[in-house]
ROKOL-409324 format. One line per field, with one value per residue: residue number from 1; chain; y negated, x, z of N, C-alpha, C in turn. Coordinates in pm, 1 decimal. Each point is the difference from the previous one (the first is absolute). Example, Ala and Ser with C-alpha at 12.3 -4.5 7.8 and 13.67 -1.06 7.14 Angstrom:
// residues 2
seq: 1 / 2 $
mol: A / A $
n_y: 569.0 / -105.0 $
n_x: 1319.0 / -35.0 $
n_z: 780.0 / -72.0 $
ca_y: -119.0 / -119.0 $
ca_x: -89.0 / 82.0 $
ca_z: 0.0 / 6.0 $
c_y: -120.0 / -109.0 $
c_x: 90.0 / -77.0 $
c_z: 0.0 / 73.0 $
***
This chain:
// residues 59
seq: 1 / 2 / 3 / 4 / 5 / 6 / 7 / 8 / 9 / 10 / 11 / 12 / 13 / 14 / 15 / 16 / 17 / 18 / 19 / 20 / 21 / 22 / 23 / 24 / 25 / 26 / 27 / 28 / 29 / 30 / 31 / 32 / 33 / 34 / 35 / 36 / 37 / 38 / 39 / 40 / 41 / 42 / 43 / 44 / 45 / 46 / 47 / 48 / 49 / 50 / 51 / 52 / 53 / 54 / 55 / 56 / 57 / 58 / 59 $
mol: A / A / A / A / A / A / A / A / A / A / A / A / A / A / A / A / A / A / A / A / A / A / A / A / A / A / A / A / A / A / A / A / A / A / A / A / A / A / A / A / A / A / A / A / A / A / A / A / A / A / A / A / A / A / A / A / A / A / A $
n_y: 863.6 / -93.6 / 31.3 / -125.6 / -2.4 / 122.0 / -54.8 / -122.4 / 64.0 / 65.6 / -114.0 / -73.1 / 76.2 / -3.3 / -131.6 / 3.9 / 70.0 / -79.8 / -107.5 / 56.8 / 42.2 / -117.9 / -60.0 / 74.5 / -35.0 / -121.6 / 10.4 / 42.6 / -94.4 / -53.0 / 14.0 / -37.1 / -81.7 / 76.7 / -25.9 / -81.8 / 76.5 / 78.8 / -78.7 / 2.1 / 131.3 / 12.3 / -75.7 / 75.1 / 117.6 / -85.0 / -53.6 / 117.1 / 38.6 / -125.0 / 11.8 / 124.4 / -63.6 / -84.3 / 123.8 / 59.7 / 47.1 / -72.4 / 101.1 $
n_x: 16333.5 / 86.3 / -132.6 / -0.7 / 57.0 / 23.8 / -3.6 / 5.1 / 114.9 / 35.1 / -20.1 / 59.8 / 99.6 / -0.6 / 3.3 / 85.4 / 59.6 / -28.4 / 20.0 / 110.4 / 33.6 / -36.3 / 64.1 / 101.0 / -3.4 / -43.8 / 89.9 / 72.6 / -71.1 / 4.0 / 133.8 / 10.9 / 89.1 / 80.2 / 69.4 / -96.4 / -2.4 / 43.9 / -84.0 / -89.2 / 18.9 / 9.2 / -106.6 / -30.4 / 52.6 / 17.0 / -112.1 / -58.3 / 58.9 / -46.0 / -121.5 / -8.0 / 31.5 / -88.6 / -62.0 / 30.4 / 87.1 / 56.5 / 76.1 $
n_z: 6883.6 / -36.0 / -37.1 / 58.8 / -125.3 / 55.9 / 124.4 / -49.1 / -60.6 / 111.3 / 60.5 / -104.4 / -4.4 / 131.7 / -12.0 / -95.9 / 64.5 / 106.9 / -80.5 / -48.9 / 116.3 / 27.9 / -103.4 / 11.9 / 126.6 / -47.1 / -78.9 / 96.2 / 59.7 / -118.8 / -4.7 / 127.5 / -65.6 / 67.7 / -113.6 / 16.7 / 97.1 / -94.4 / -69.9 / 92.2 / 5.0 / -122.9 / 21.5 / 104.9 / -59.8 / -108.4 / 47.1 / 2.9 / -115.8 / -36.2 / 48.5 / -49.0 / -109.4 / 43.0 / 28.0 / -104.4 / 74.5 / -88.0 / 30.4 $
ca_y: -50.3 / -151.1 / -49.2 / -67.0 / -22.5 / 123.5 / -1.6 / -57.6 / 73.6 / 127.4 / -42.6 / -13.0 / 136.0 / 61.0 / -60.4 / 27.3 / 152.0 / 27.4 / -49.0 / 109.4 / 113.4 / -29.6 / 17.7 / 142.1 / 55.5 / -31.0 / 91.1 / 136.1 / 38.2 / 53.4 / 118.4 / 89.7 / 17.3 / -44.0 / -45.1 / -135.3 / -33.9 / 2.2 / -134.6 / -77.2 / 53.5 / -40.1 / -146.8 / -48.0 / 61.8 / -86.5 / -80.3 / 85.8 / 25.3 / -109.7 / -6.4 / 102.0 / -4.5 / -101.6 / 57.0 / 126.2 / -36.4 / 69.4 / 1.4 $
ca_x: -56.0 / -37.0 / -45.4 / -131.3 / -82.1 / -73.8 / -127.3 / -108.8 / -27.4 / -85.6 / -145.7 / -74.2 / -28.2 / -105.0 / -123.5 / -38.4 / -26.3 / -128.2 / -99.1 / -17.0 / -57.5 / -149.7 / -73.8 / -8.5 / -97.4 / -127.8 / -5.7 / 5.5 / -140.5 / -86.7 / 53.3 / 32.4 / 152.9 / 44.3 / 140.0 / 21.6 / 75.5 / 140.0 / 42.2 / 19.3 / 124.5 / 113.0 / 8.2 / 47.9 / 122.6 / 136.3 / -6.4 / 24.8 / 145.6 / 70.0 / -9.7 / 72.3 / 159.5 / 39.8 / 16.7 / 72.4 / 139.3 / 70.5 / 133.8 $
ca_z: -145.2 / 29.9 / -120.3 / 40.4 / -117.1 / -35.2 / 56.3 / -94.5 / -115.1 / 38.9 / 39.8 / -128.8 / -49.5 / 71.4 / -17.7 / -139.1 / 5.4 / 67.1 / -89.3 / -111.1 / 70.8 / 36.1 / -136.1 / -28.3 / 88.4 / -68.4 / -119.1 / 49.2 / 48.9 / -107.8 / -61.4 / 109.3 / 20.3 / 140.6 / 3.4 / 14.9 / 131.0 / -30.3 / -49.3 / 118.7 / 65.0 / -74.2 / -2.4 / 125.1 / 32.9 / 18.1 / 117.3 / 121.3 / 1.2 / 38.8 / 147.0 / 59.5 / -15.8 / 95.1 / 142.9 / -2.6 / -19.1 / -116.4 / -3.5 $
c_y: -138.1 / -53.1 / -71.9 / -35.4 / 114.8 / -13.9 / -61.1 / 95.5 / 116.4 / -38.8 / -27.7 / 144.1 / 70.9 / -61.6 / 23.9 / 160.4 / 20.2 / -51.1 / 107.0 / 120.2 / -20.9 / 16.9 / 139.4 / 75.5 / -16.0 / 90.7 / 146.5 / 38.1 / 61.0 / 135.7 / 115.8 / 31.4 / -54.7 / -37.0 / -146.0 / -41.2 / 19.4 / -123.3 / -91.6 / 45.5 / -51.9 / -145.1 / -65.2 / 57.1 / -86.8 / -86.2 / 90.9 / 39.0 / -116.8 / -24.8 / 96.9 / -27.1 / -122.3 / 44.8 / 117.8 / -45.5 / 79.8 / -24.0 / 54.8 $
c_x: -56.4 / -40.7 / -125.4 / -77.9 / -86.8 / -142.2 / -107.5 / -33.5 / -75.8 / -133.3 / -81.6 / -30.9 / -107.8 / -147.9 / -65.3 / -28.9 / -133.9 / -113.2 / -38.3 / -56.3 / -147.6 / -82.2 / -10.7 / -101.2 / -142.7 / -22.8 / -11.8 / -137.0 / -86.6 / 60.9 / 23.5 / 140.6 / 40.1 / 147.6 / 36.7 / 85.8 / 151.9 / 58.3 / 31.0 / 134.6 / 120.7 / 31.2 / 61.6 / 129.6 / 114.7 / 0.6 / 31.9 / 136.2 / 99.5 / 11.0 / 82.6 / 149.4 / 41.0 / 29.8 / 91.4 / 154.7 / 52.7 / 148.9 / 64.3 $
c_z: 28.7 / -142.9 / 21.0 / -125.4 / -38.9 / 72.1 / -66.0 / -115.9 / 37.5 / 37.2 / -119.5 / -62.8 / 66.0 / -22.1 / -140.6 / -11.4 / 68.0 / -82.2 / -100.7 / 62.5 / 27.4 / -130.8 / -32.1 / 92.3 / -45.8 / -118.0 / 42.3 / 59.1 / -104.5 / -44.2 / 97.1 / 20.9 / 129.9 / 4.3 / 12.8 / 119.1 / -37.4 / -49.5 / 131.8 / 76.4 / -74.9 / -11.1 / 130.2 / 53.1 / 4.6 / 115.4 / 129.0 / -4.1 / 32.5 / 156.6 / 76.2 / -11.3 / 94.2 / 142.9 / -3.4 / -30.8 / -118.9 / -7.1 / -119.5 $
***
């Protein structure tokens, strides 16, 4: 999977998702909701998948 343009897109998505996740974490402190970490996971998954695709052979 040679898509070098995807790397900066995935980084930007991860950073924006982290910002949103941290904002939700501060809101969750008051309400007791513990689901803010799912935002972080979903935000960084595209980058993790892109990195895995660089090392896993795809035939």
